[in-house]
Short mmCIF file of the C-alpha atoms (twelve columns), coordinates in Angstrom:
data_MODEL
# 
_entry.id   MODEL 
# 
loop_
_atom_site.group_PDB 
_atom_site.id 
_atom_site.type_symbol 
_atom_site.label_atom_id 
_atom_site.label_alt_id 
_atom_site.label_comp_id 
_atom_site.label_asym_id 
_atom_site.label_seq_id 
_atom_site.Cartn_x 
_atom_site.Cartn_y 
_atom_site.Cartn_z 
_atom_site.pdbx_PDB_model_num 
ATOM 1   C CA . UNK A 1   -42.634 14.141  -19.051 1 
ATOM 2   C CA . UNK A 2   -42.637 11.209  -16.536 1 
ATOM 3   C CA . UNK A 3   -39.893 8.682   -17.231 1 
ATOM 4   C CA . UNK A 4   -39.819 9.447   -20.930 1 
ATOM 5   C CA . UNK A 5   -37.091 11.757  -22.180 1 
ATOM 6   C CA . UNK A 6   -36.019 12.852  -25.610 1 
ATOM 7   C CA . UNK A 7   -32.874 11.480  -27.231 1 
ATOM 8   C CA . UNK A 8   -30.926 14.723  -26.828 1 
ATOM 9   C CA . UNK A 9   -31.952 15.121  -23.186 1 
ATOM 10  C CA . UNK A 10  -31.070 11.507  -22.476 1 
ATOM 11  C CA . UNK A 11  -27.628 12.049  -23.981 1 
ATOM 12  C CA . UNK A 12  -27.157 15.148  -21.821 1 
ATOM 13  C CA . UNK A 13  -28.220 13.281  -18.685 1 
ATOM 14  C CA . UNK A 14  -25.927 10.371  -19.565 1 
ATOM 15  C CA . UNK A 15  -22.977 12.722  -19.956 1 
ATOM 16  C CA . UNK A 16  -23.759 14.351  -16.616 1 
ATOM 17  C CA . UNK A 17  -24.015 10.945  -14.962 1 
ATOM 18  C CA . UNK A 18  -20.680 9.851   -16.431 1 
ATOM 19  C CA . UNK A 19  -19.047 13.066  -15.266 1 
ATOM 20  C CA . UNK A 20  -20.488 12.594  -11.778 1 
ATOM 21  C CA . UNK A 21  -19.290 8.978   -11.624 1 
ATOM 22  C CA . UNK A 22  -15.776 9.978   -12.659 1 
ATOM 23  C CA . UNK A 23  -15.717 12.809  -10.136 1 
ATOM 24  C CA . UNK A 24  -16.724 10.530  -7.249  1 
ATOM 25  C CA . UNK A 25  -14.403 7.711   -8.295  1 
ATOM 26  C CA . UNK A 26  -11.368 10.040  -8.285  1 
ATOM 27  C CA . UNK A 27  -12.001 11.515  -4.828  1 
ATOM 28  C CA . UNK A 28  -9.012  11.134  -2.505  1 
ATOM 29  C CA . UNK A 29  -10.522 11.744  0.932   1 
ATOM 30  C CA . UNK A 30  -13.654 10.716  2.813   1 
ATOM 31  C CA . UNK A 31  -14.897 14.294  3.020   1 
ATOM 32  C CA . UNK A 32  -14.221 14.943  -0.663  1 
ATOM 33  C CA . UNK A 33  -16.172 11.823  -1.628  1 
ATOM 34  C CA . UNK A 34  -19.199 12.964  0.382   1 
ATOM 35  C CA . UNK A 35  -19.068 16.443  -1.098  1 
ATOM 36  C CA . UNK A 36  -18.797 15.182  -4.685  1 
ATOM 37  C CA . UNK A 37  -21.582 12.630  -4.237  1 
ATOM 38  C CA . UNK A 38  -23.923 15.167  -2.679  1 
ATOM 39  C CA . UNK A 39  -23.253 17.873  -5.242  1 
ATOM 40  C CA . UNK A 40  -23.559 15.511  -8.215  1 
ATOM 41  C CA . UNK A 41  -26.763 13.879  -6.976  1 
ATOM 42  C CA . UNK A 42  -28.393 17.216  -6.232  1 
ATOM 43  C CA . UNK A 43  -27.540 18.438  -9.722  1 
ATOM 44  C CA . UNK A 44  -28.972 15.332  -11.414 1 
ATOM 45  C CA . UNK A 45  -32.273 15.714  -9.562  1 
ATOM 46  C CA . UNK A 46  -32.375 19.550  -9.785  1 
ATOM 47  C CA . UNK A 47  -33.055 19.636  -6.050  1 
ATOM 48  C CA . UNK A 48  -32.894 22.778  -3.925  1 
ATOM 49  C CA . UNK A 49  -30.950 20.891  -1.256  1 
ATOM 50  C CA . UNK A 50  -29.348 17.509  -0.736  1 
ATOM 51  C CA . UNK A 51  -28.147 15.959  2.508   1 
ATOM 52  C CA . UNK A 52  -26.139 12.849  3.335   1 
ATOM 53  C CA . UNK A 53  -27.401 10.992  6.397   1 
ATOM 54  C CA . UNK A 54  -25.658 8.576   8.730   1 
ATOM 55  C CA . UNK A 55  -27.570 6.452   11.211  1 
ATOM 56  C CA . UNK A 56  -26.069 6.681   14.698  1 
ATOM 57  C CA . UNK A 57  -27.999 4.597   17.175  1 
ATOM 58  C CA . UNK A 58  -31.583 5.870   17.155  1 
ATOM 59  C CA . UNK A 59  -30.863 9.210   15.469  1 
ATOM 60  C CA . UNK A 60  -30.128 10.374  11.930  1 
ATOM 61  C CA . UNK A 61  -27.109 12.679  11.648  1 
ATOM 62  C CA . UNK A 62  -26.549 14.942  8.639   1 
ATOM 63  C CA . UNK A 63  -22.853 14.617  7.732   1 
ATOM 64  C CA . UNK A 64  -22.863 16.685  4.525   1 
ATOM 65  C CA . UNK A 65  -25.252 19.132  2.888   1 
ATOM 66  C CA . UNK A 66  -25.248 20.782  -0.508  1 
ATOM 67  C CA . UNK A 67  -27.548 23.826  -0.467  1 
ATOM 68  C CA . UNK A 68  -27.616 27.598  -0.847  1 
ATOM 69  C CA . UNK A 69  -29.075 27.878  2.648   1 
ATOM 70  C CA . UNK A 70  -28.141 24.715  4.620   1 
ATOM 71  C CA . UNK A 71  -30.735 23.385  7.044   1 
ATOM 72  C CA . UNK A 72  -29.445 20.125  8.410   1 
ATOM 73  C CA . UNK A 73  -25.636 19.919  8.447   1 
ATOM 74  C CA . UNK A 74  -24.363 18.743  11.845  1 
ATOM 75  C CA . UNK A 75  -27.869 18.263  13.201  1 
ATOM 76  C CA . UNK A 76  -29.405 14.988  14.311  1 
ATOM 77  C CA . UNK A 77  -33.041 13.903  14.565  1 
ATOM 78  C CA . UNK A 78  -34.832 10.867  15.997  1 
ATOM 79  C CA . UNK A 79  -35.336 8.113   13.458  1 
ATOM 80  C CA . UNK A 80  -39.105 8.291   13.849  1 
ATOM 81  C CA . UNK A 81  -39.204 12.073  13.337  1 
ATOM 82  C CA . UNK A 82  -37.829 12.334  9.793   1 
ATOM 83  C CA . UNK A 83  -38.324 10.780  6.374   1 
ATOM 84  C CA . UNK A 84  -34.666 9.753   6.303   1 
ATOM 85  C CA . UNK A 85  -35.220 7.555   9.337   1 
ATOM 86  C CA . UNK A 86  -38.233 5.957   7.652   1 
ATOM 87  C CA . UNK A 87  -36.245 5.219   4.483   1 
ATOM 88  C CA . UNK A 88  -33.360 3.722   6.456   1 
ATOM 89  C CA . UNK A 89  -35.676 1.600   8.609   1 
ATOM 90  C CA . UNK A 90  -37.543 0.229   5.580   1 
ATOM 91  C CA . UNK A 91  -34.401 0.125   3.363   1 
ATOM 92  C CA . UNK A 92  -36.382 1.553   0.482   1 
ATOM 93  C CA . UNK A 93  -36.896 4.843   -1.334  1 
ATOM 94  C CA . UNK A 94  -39.408 7.209   0.252   1 
ATOM 95  C CA . UNK A 95  -41.003 9.907   -1.904  1 
ATOM 96  C CA . UNK A 96  -43.155 12.712  -0.534  1 
ATOM 97  C CA . UNK A 97  -44.597 14.825  -3.338  1 
ATOM 98  C CA . UNK A 98  -46.058 17.450  -0.961  1 
ATOM 99  C CA . UNK A 99  -45.318 17.432  2.764   1 
ATOM 100 C CA . UNK A 100 -48.581 19.310  3.437   1 
ATOM 101 C CA . UNK A 101 -50.613 16.439  2.023   1 
ATOM 102 C CA . UNK A 102 -48.641 13.426  3.283   1 
ATOM 103 C CA . UNK A 103 -49.348 12.050  6.744   1 
ATOM 104 C CA . UNK A 104 -45.725 10.919  7.083   1 
ATOM 105 C CA . UNK A 105 -44.559 14.533  7.161   1 
ATOM 106 C CA . UNK A 106 -47.277 16.257  9.153   1 
ATOM 107 C CA . UNK A 107 -46.023 17.993  12.304  1 
ATOM 108 C CA . UNK A 108 -42.388 17.085  11.611  1 
ATOM 109 C CA . UNK A 109 -39.000 18.809  11.455  1 
ATOM 110 C CA . UNK A 110 -39.890 20.360  8.088   1 
ATOM 111 C CA . UNK A 111 -42.305 22.862  9.654   1 
ATOM 112 C CA . UNK A 112 -40.953 26.391  9.314   1 
ATOM 113 C CA . UNK A 113 -38.530 25.522  6.493   1 
ATOM 114 C CA . UNK A 114 -38.668 26.054  2.717   1 
ATOM 115 C CA . UNK A 115 -39.174 22.320  2.211   1 
ATOM 116 C CA . UNK A 116 -42.354 21.255  0.360   1 
ATOM 117 C CA . UNK A 117 -41.175 17.966  -1.176  1 
ATOM 118 C CA . UNK A 118 -38.799 15.260  0.086   1 
ATOM 119 C CA . UNK A 119 -37.280 12.157  -1.460  1 
ATOM 120 C CA . UNK A 120 -34.835 9.843   0.301   1 
ATOM 121 C CA . UNK A 121 -32.725 7.032   -1.170  1 
ATOM 122 C CA . UNK A 122 -31.104 4.523   1.230   1 
ATOM 123 C CA . UNK A 123 -27.379 3.890   0.797   1 
ATOM 124 C CA . UNK A 124 -25.061 1.111   1.902   1 
ATOM 125 C CA . UNK A 125 -21.791 3.030   1.802   1 
ATOM 126 C CA . UNK A 126 -19.283 2.975   4.696   1 
ATOM 127 C CA . UNK A 127 -20.398 5.680   7.108   1 
ATOM 128 C CA . UNK A 128 -23.485 6.581   5.059   1 
ATOM 129 C CA . UNK A 129 -27.095 5.455   5.441   1 
ATOM 130 C CA . UNK A 130 -29.160 7.619   3.072   1 
ATOM 131 C CA . UNK A 131 -29.241 10.687  0.870   1 
ATOM 132 C CA . UNK A 132 -32.182 13.090  1.057   1 
ATOM 133 C CA . UNK A 133 -33.389 15.616  -1.523  1 
ATOM 134 C CA . UNK A 134 -35.510 18.645  -0.808  1 
ATOM 135 C CA . UNK A 135 -37.530 20.983  -3.046  1 
ATOM 136 C CA . UNK A 136 -39.257 24.288  -2.337  1 
ATOM 137 C CA . UNK A 137 -42.258 23.196  -4.412  1 
ATOM 138 C CA . UNK A 138 -44.176 19.930  -4.637  1 
ATOM 139 C CA . UNK A 139 -42.094 17.562  -6.699  1 
ATOM 140 C CA . UNK A 140 -41.706 13.884  -7.594  1 
ATOM 141 C CA . UNK A 141 -38.406 12.720  -9.118  1 
ATOM 142 C CA . UNK A 142 -38.532 10.196  -11.939 1 
ATOM 143 C CA . UNK A 143 -37.546 6.585   -11.583 1 
ATOM 144 C CA . UNK A 144 -34.610 7.267   -13.915 1 
ATOM 145 C CA . UNK A 145 -33.366 10.064  -11.670 1 
ATOM 146 C CA . UNK A 146 -33.559 7.923   -8.533  1 
ATOM 147 C CA . UNK A 147 -31.840 5.057   -10.353 1 
ATOM 148 C CA . UNK A 148 -28.966 7.397   -11.215 1 
ATOM 149 C CA . UNK A 149 -28.669 8.341   -7.548  1 
ATOM 150 C CA . UNK A 150 -28.405 4.655   -6.647  1 
ATOM 151 C CA . UNK A 151 -25.615 4.256   -9.220  1 
ATOM 152 C CA . UNK A 152 -23.740 7.194   -7.702  1 
ATOM 153 C CA . UNK A 153 -24.259 5.681   -4.267  1 
ATOM 154 C CA . UNK A 154 -22.634 2.422   -5.375  1 
ATOM 155 C CA . UNK A 155 -19.694 4.321   -6.901  1 
ATOM 156 C CA . UNK A 156 -19.287 6.271   -3.665  1 
ATOM 157 C CA . UNK A 157 -19.444 3.048   -1.641  1 
ATOM 158 C CA . UNK A 158 -16.621 1.541   -3.683  1 
ATOM 159 C CA . UNK A 159 -14.560 4.727   -3.423  1 
ATOM 160 C CA . UNK A 160 -15.026 4.951   0.337   1 
ATOM 161 C CA . UNK A 161 -14.112 1.287   0.764   1 
ATOM 162 C CA . UNK A 162 -10.921 1.795   -1.232  1 
ATOM 163 C CA . UNK A 163 -10.055 4.910   0.773   1 
ATOM 164 C CA . UNK A 164 -10.590 3.002   4.015   1 
ATOM 165 C CA . UNK A 165 -8.368  0.177   2.787   1 
ATOM 166 C CA . UNK A 166 -5.690  2.642   1.709   1 
ATOM 167 C CA . UNK A 167 -5.863  4.293   5.111   1 
ATOM 168 C CA . UNK A 168 -5.394  0.955   6.847   1 
ATOM 169 C CA . UNK A 169 -2.478  0.152   4.529   1 
ATOM 170 C CA . UNK A 170 -0.888  3.551   5.202   1 
ATOM 171 C CA . UNK A 171 -1.215  3.053   8.964   1 
ATOM 172 C CA . UNK A 172 0.268   -0.439  8.678   1 
ATOM 173 C CA . UNK A 173 3.169   0.946   6.652   1 
ATOM 174 C CA . UNK A 174 3.745   3.672   9.238   1 
ATOM 175 C CA . UNK A 175 3.774   1.085   12.027  1 
ATOM 176 C CA . UNK A 176 6.205   -1.059  10.029  1 
ATOM 177 C CA . UNK A 177 8.494   1.923   9.483   1 
ATOM 178 C CA . UNK A 178 8.433   2.750   13.193  1 
ATOM 179 C CA . UNK A 179 9.277   -0.865  14.021  1 
ATOM 180 C CA . UNK A 180 12.105  -0.819  11.476  1 
ATOM 181 C CA . UNK A 181 13.486  2.421   12.910  1 
ATOM 182 C CA . UNK A 182 13.455  0.902   16.394  1 
ATOM 183 C CA . UNK A 183 15.133  -2.267  15.126  1 
ATOM 184 C CA . UNK A 184 17.760  -0.212  13.283  1 
ATOM 185 C CA . UNK A 185 18.501  1.753   16.468  1 
ATOM 186 C CA . UNK A 186 18.827  -1.403  18.565  1 
ATOM 187 C CA . UNK A 187 20.993  -3.062  15.921  1 
ATOM 188 C CA . UNK A 188 23.438  -0.157  15.844  1 
ATOM 189 C CA . UNK A 189 23.570  -0.161  19.634  1 
ATOM 190 C CA . UNK A 190 24.380  -3.873  19.549  1 
ATOM 191 C CA . UNK A 191 27.191  -3.248  17.034  1 
ATOM 192 C CA . UNK A 192 28.579  -0.474  19.213  1 
ATOM 193 C CA . UNK A 193 28.445  -2.747  22.252  1 
ATOM 194 C CA . UNK A 194 30.239  -5.515  20.340  1 
ATOM 195 C CA . UNK A 195 33.031  -3.136  19.376  1 
ATOM 196 C CA . UNK A 196 33.297  -1.919  22.977  1 
ATOM 197 C CA . UNK A 197 33.517  -5.432  24.381  1 
ATOM 198 C CA . UNK A 198 36.148  -6.386  21.792  1 
ATOM 199 C CA . UNK A 199 38.288  -3.371  22.678  1 
ATOM 200 C CA . UNK A 200 38.277  -4.429  26.329  1 
ATOM 201 C CA . UNK A 201 38.938  -8.144  25.833  1 
ATOM 202 C CA . UNK A 202 41.020  -8.551  22.663  1 
ATOM 203 C CA . UNK A 203 44.608  -7.487  21.958  1 
ATOM 204 C CA . UNK A 204 44.737  -4.028  20.428  1 
ATOM 205 C CA . UNK A 205 45.593  -5.201  16.898  1 
ATOM 206 C CA . UNK A 206 42.877  -7.859  16.864  1 
ATOM 207 C CA . UNK A 207 40.332  -5.466  18.393  1 
ATOM 208 C CA . UNK A 208 41.103  -2.879  15.715  1 
ATOM 209 C CA . UNK A 209 40.620  -5.426  12.922  1 
ATOM 210 C CA . UNK A 210 37.403  -6.697  14.503  1 
ATOM 211 C CA . UNK A 211 36.034  -3.165  14.892  1 
ATOM 212 C CA . UNK A 212 36.821  -2.459  11.240  1 
ATOM 213 C CA . UNK A 213 34.851  -5.508  10.141  1 
ATOM 214 C CA . UNK A 214 31.859  -4.551  12.293  1 
ATOM 215 C CA . UNK A 215 31.890  -0.980  10.970  1 
ATOM 216 C CA . UNK A 216 32.039  -2.328  7.417   1 
ATOM 217 C CA . UNK A 217 29.017  -4.496  8.203   1 
ATOM 218 C CA . UNK A 218 27.138  -1.454  9.550   1 
ATOM 219 C CA . UNK A 219 27.985  0.461   6.374   1 
ATOM 220 C CA . UNK A 220 26.624  -2.421  4.305   1 
ATOM 221 C CA . UNK A 221 23.311  -2.356  6.137   1 
ATOM 222 C CA . UNK A 222 23.113  1.424   5.786   1 
ATOM 223 C CA . UNK A 223 23.711  1.111   2.033   1 
ATOM 224 C CA . UNK A 224 20.802  -1.286  1.494   1 
ATOM 225 C CA . UNK A 225 18.437  0.061   4.141   1 
ATOM 226 C CA . UNK A 226 15.605  2.472   3.437   1 
ATOM 227 C CA . UNK A 227 12.966  2.906   0.692   1 
ATOM 228 C CA . UNK A 228 14.031  1.719   -2.761  1 
ATOM 229 C CA . UNK A 229 13.046  5.079   -4.274  1 
ATOM 230 C CA . UNK A 230 15.770  6.819   -2.231  1 
ATOM 231 C CA . UNK A 231 18.609  4.504   -3.276  1 
ATOM 232 C CA . UNK A 232 20.821  5.961   -6.037  1 
ATOM 233 C CA . UNK A 233 21.739  3.809   -9.024  1 
ATOM 234 C CA . UNK A 234 24.738  1.610   -8.252  1 
ATOM 235 C CA . UNK A 235 27.007  -0.670  -10.239 1 
ATOM 236 C CA . UNK A 236 26.528  -4.350  -9.486  1 
ATOM 237 C CA . UNK A 237 30.217  -4.871  -8.760  1 
ATOM 238 C CA . UNK A 238 30.179  -2.015  -6.228  1 
ATOM 239 C CA . UNK A 239 27.054  -3.335  -4.551  1 
ATOM 240 C CA . UNK A 240 28.563  -6.818  -4.190  1 
ATOM 241 C CA . UNK A 241 31.967  -5.508  -3.046  1 
ATOM 242 C CA . UNK A 242 30.358  -3.302  -0.386  1 
ATOM 243 C CA . UNK A 243 28.189  -6.149  0.879   1 
ATOM 244 C CA . UNK A 244 31.130  -8.551  1.121   1 
ATOM 245 C CA . UNK A 245 33.788  -6.150  2.413   1 
ATOM 246 C CA . UNK A 246 33.341  -7.227  6.065   1 
ATOM 247 C CA . UNK A 247 34.252  -10.792 5.099   1 
ATOM 248 C CA . UNK A 248 37.564  -10.149 3.346   1 
ATOM 249 C CA . UNK A 249 40.706  -11.382 5.155   1 
ATOM 250 C CA . UNK A 250 43.069  -8.437  5.170   1 
ATOM 251 C CA . UNK A 251 45.669  -8.689  2.374   1 
ATOM 252 C CA . UNK A 252 44.366  -12.121 1.352   1 
ATOM 253 C CA . UNK A 253 41.544  -12.065 -1.188  1 
ATOM 254 C CA . UNK A 254 39.289  -15.104 -0.659  1 
ATOM 255 C CA . UNK A 255 36.441  -13.407 -2.566  1 
ATOM 256 C CA . UNK A 256 36.765  -12.580 -6.272  1 
ATOM 257 C CA . UNK A 257 34.321  -10.740 -8.548  1 
ATOM 258 C CA . UNK A 258 33.970  -11.122 -12.302 1 
ATOM 259 C CA . UNK A 259 31.409  -9.815  -14.754 1 
ATOM 260 C CA . UNK A 260 30.459  -7.011  -17.156 1 
ATOM 261 C CA . UNK A 261 29.447  -3.506  -16.065 1 
ATOM 262 C CA . UNK A 262 25.821  -3.585  -14.932 1 
ATOM 263 C CA . UNK A 263 23.834  -0.872  -13.149 1 
ATOM 264 C CA . UNK A 264 21.310  -1.729  -10.439 1 
ATOM 265 C CA . UNK A 265 18.228  0.327   -9.591  1 
ATOM 266 C CA . UNK A 266 15.665  0.472   -6.805  1 
ATOM 267 C CA . UNK A 267 14.726  -2.755  -5.034  1 
ATOM 268 C CA . UNK A 268 17.423  -4.702  -6.893  1 
ATOM 269 C CA . UNK A 269 20.148  -2.881  -4.911  1 
ATOM 270 C CA . UNK A 270 18.692  -3.961  -1.568  1 
ATOM 271 C CA . UNK A 271 17.893  -7.448  -2.873  1 
ATOM 272 C CA . UNK A 272 21.415  -8.126  -4.168  1 
ATOM 273 C CA . UNK A 273 22.943  -6.733  -0.973  1 
ATOM 274 C CA . UNK A 274 20.715  -8.971  1.155   1 
ATOM 275 C CA . UNK A 275 21.500  -12.017 -0.969  1 
ATOM 276 C CA . UNK A 276 25.257  -11.445 -0.723  1 
ATOM 277 C CA . UNK A 277 25.045  -10.939 3.028   1 
ATOM 278 C CA . UNK A 278 22.988  -14.107 3.458   1 
ATOM 279 C CA . UNK A 279 25.399  -16.123 1.281   1 
ATOM 280 C CA . UNK A 280 28.369  -14.824 3.266   1 
ATOM 281 C CA . UNK A 281 26.696  -15.499 6.618   1 
ATOM 282 C CA . UNK A 282 25.960  -19.091 5.604   1 
ATOM 283 C CA . UNK A 283 29.527  -19.469 4.326   1 
ATOM 284 C CA . UNK A 284 30.986  -18.315 7.631   1 
ATOM 285 C CA . UNK A 285 28.850  -20.878 9.475   1 
ATOM 286 C CA . UNK A 286 29.170  -23.862 7.171   1 
ATOM 287 C CA . UNK A 287 31.106  -23.043 3.995   1 
ATOM 288 C CA . UNK A 288 34.300  -21.710 2.492   1 
ATOM 289 C CA . UNK A 289 34.623  -18.746 4.848   1 
ATOM 290 C CA . UNK A 290 34.627  -21.052 7.884   1 
ATOM 291 C CA . UNK A 291 38.245  -22.154 7.315   1 
ATOM 292 C CA . UNK A 292 41.560  -20.599 6.290   1 
ATOM 293 C CA . UNK A 293 41.730  -22.057 2.765   1 
ATOM 294 C CA . UNK A 294 38.231  -21.418 1.452   1 
ATOM 295 C CA . UNK A 295 37.628  -19.176 -1.564  1 
ATOM 296 C CA . UNK A 296 34.543  -17.619 -3.114  1 
ATOM 297 C CA . UNK A 297 34.021  -16.538 -6.720  1 
ATOM 298 C CA . UNK A 298 31.069  -14.274 -7.543  1 
ATOM 299 C CA . UNK A 299 30.392  -13.878 -11.246 1 
ATOM 300 C CA . UNK A 300 27.550  -12.657 -13.449 1 
ATOM 301 C CA . UNK A 301 26.555  -12.560 -17.079 1 
ATOM 302 C CA . UNK A 302 23.652  -11.089 -19.014 1 
ATOM 303 C CA . UNK A 303 21.566  -12.663 -21.754 1 
ATOM 304 C CA . UNK A 304 18.313  -12.014 -23.603 1 
ATOM 305 C CA . UNK A 305 16.274  -13.393 -20.699 1 
ATOM 306 C CA . UNK A 306 17.957  -11.291 -17.990 1 
ATOM 307 C CA . UNK A 307 21.015  -11.828 -15.840 1 
ATOM 308 C CA . UNK A 308 22.519  -14.796 -13.975 1 
ATOM 309 C CA . UNK A 309 24.725  -14.387 -10.907 1 
ATOM 310 C CA . UNK A 310 26.762  -17.255 -9.525  1 
ATOM 311 C CA . UNK A 311 28.133  -17.655 -5.996  1 
ATOM 312 C CA . UNK A 312 30.677  -20.482 -6.084  1 
ATOM 313 C CA . UNK A 313 32.560  -21.729 -3.011  1 
ATOM 314 C CA . UNK A 314 35.786  -23.735 -3.250  1 
ATOM 315 C CA . UNK A 315 38.167  -25.448 -0.807  1 
ATOM 316 C CA . UNK A 316 35.700  -25.316 2.030   1 
ATOM 317 C CA . UNK A 317 34.475  -28.122 4.284   1 
ATOM 318 C CA . UNK A 318 32.339  -30.930 2.839   1 
ATOM 319 C CA . UNK A 319 28.858  -29.797 1.854   1 
ATOM 320 C CA . UNK A 320 25.933  -31.303 3.762   1 
ATOM 321 C CA . UNK A 321 22.674  -30.914 1.821   1 
ATOM 322 C CA . UNK A 322 20.616  -33.358 3.857   1 
ATOM 323 C CA . UNK A 323 17.499  -32.201 5.624   1 
ATOM 324 C CA . UNK A 324 14.727  -29.789 4.664   1 
ATOM 325 C CA . UNK A 325 15.386  -26.224 3.388   1 
ATOM 326 C CA . UNK A 326 16.359  -23.811 6.145   1 
ATOM 327 C CA . UNK A 327 14.655  -20.518 6.900   1 
ATOM 328 C CA . UNK A 328 17.637  -18.788 5.310   1 
ATOM 329 C CA . UNK A 329 17.110  -20.718 2.064   1 
ATOM 330 C CA . UNK A 330 13.435  -19.806 2.029   1 
ATOM 331 C CA . UNK A 331 14.356  -16.163 2.622   1 
ATOM 332 C CA . UNK A 332 16.754  -16.228 -0.340  1 
ATOM 333 C CA . UNK A 333 14.045  -17.556 -2.620  1 
ATOM 334 C CA . UNK A 334 11.516  -14.973 -1.477  1 
ATOM 335 C CA . UNK A 335 13.982  -12.153 -2.142  1 
ATOM 336 C CA . UNK A 336 14.755  -13.421 -5.657  1 
ATOM 337 C CA . UNK A 337 11.110  -13.961 -6.559  1 
ATOM 338 C CA . UNK A 338 9.687   -10.762 -5.110  1 
ATOM 339 C CA . UNK A 339 12.329  -8.148  -5.855  1 
ATOM 340 C CA . UNK A 340 14.184  -9.544  -8.865  1 
ATOM 341 C CA . UNK A 341 11.306  -11.365 -10.592 1 
ATOM 342 C CA . UNK A 342 13.634  -14.314 -10.815 1 
ATOM 343 C CA . UNK A 343 14.557  -17.489 -8.996  1 
ATOM 344 C CA . UNK A 344 17.427  -19.024 -7.099  1 
ATOM 345 C CA . UNK A 345 18.929  -22.523 -7.269  1 
ATOM 346 C CA . UNK A 346 21.323  -24.316 -4.949  1 
ATOM 347 C CA . UNK A 347 23.818  -26.627 -6.652  1 
ATOM 348 C CA . UNK A 348 26.061  -28.503 -4.218  1 
ATOM 349 C CA . UNK A 349 29.447  -29.273 -5.816  1 
ATOM 350 C CA . UNK A 350 32.154  -31.690 -4.674  1 
ATOM 351 C CA . UNK A 351 34.402  -28.951 -3.328  1 
ATOM 352 C CA . UNK A 352 31.847  -26.320 -2.313  1 
ATOM 353 C CA . UNK A 353 28.369  -24.854 -2.518  1 
ATOM 354 C CA . UNK A 354 27.086  -22.996 -5.586  1 
ATOM 355 C CA . UNK A 355 24.125  -20.633 -5.759  1 
ATOM 356 C CA . UNK A 356 22.658  -19.451 -9.071  1 
ATOM 357 C CA . UNK A 357 20.489  -16.328 -9.027  1 
ATOM 358 C CA . UNK A 358 18.394  -15.464 -12.077 1 
ATOM 359 C CA . UNK A 359 16.988  -11.937 -12.232 1 
ATOM 360 C CA . UNK A 360 14.770  -10.254 -14.820 1 
ATOM 361 C CA . UNK A 361 14.319  -6.739  -13.438 1 
ATOM 362 C CA . UNK A 362 16.151  -3.937  -11.649 1 
ATOM 363 C CA . UNK A 363 19.314  -3.804  -13.767 1 
ATOM 364 C CA . UNK A 364 20.695  -2.161  -16.912 1 
ATOM 365 C CA . UNK A 365 23.681  -3.690  -18.768 1 
ATOM 366 C CA . UNK A 366 26.188  -1.410  -20.463 1 
# 
């Protein structure tokens, strides 16, 4: 038959190739990818055995084998003692129709085995160097068959690269979570130490008020900390009130909230909490919360494009907007852009700072 195939057979082969490609592309582990590649390639070539080879120094190691009676799995052979080594060294396909009549396979590792024909295709996949096929009778695969193996090899290479990248990302995420857990632990210890110092140095009434503010701040961090998928839906007004509760002045109410009922979900809860905390921190340093007369009004409204929140400060010290944007301002913009798909603007007013936050995702108006 050579390289010529009938229309119906070609359609069958094409369907098998597509199925093999899909199977390899959807593998989720390194080992599963090897197994699927080996099994699919062996089936396409109707081989009695197929083996995946990895070059390690000057030896060829079989890392996976698909066969009724495996010969090579876990074994290694010198590069110059096997056809796989020859294929890898030359970076080209090697075909041996009959090992008894080919000088490249005389007195080699195939003596005493069922193998009568060998074909090897070099691969460039991560951790793979070649795939070998073995038949119990003299055999020469067609160019079409070997081309299909090369296609599967490229699919496997892409899959293995993606799996390796995902593994690196997962390890990086794990390291980040460990670092966050350590930071959280140290932060809570610092809060506890601050409360302890206050109780020893401040009058009892002042120490009690101070401790209450610190505990409220800890509760705020706890409410916005953790993966977004674990945060329950929360009303916007509740989220803002919780974030700003440490900054209220007892019976006085320097912070007012106004807006319709809106529910927040996922990342938007953490983002809004972080924004409110950053606004309040800046206000304590430079704005309306730094004196006894300052007031803050937080309001929001929805429209067809999304939602706009406004942080407006009044009766605070004069606003100084000279100089380049601070790291805090850059942080605010990154939060709005990344988690709210929106933007943030600073509008200095005569009697106080104003921040406008536009958000397009993470909320549901009632």
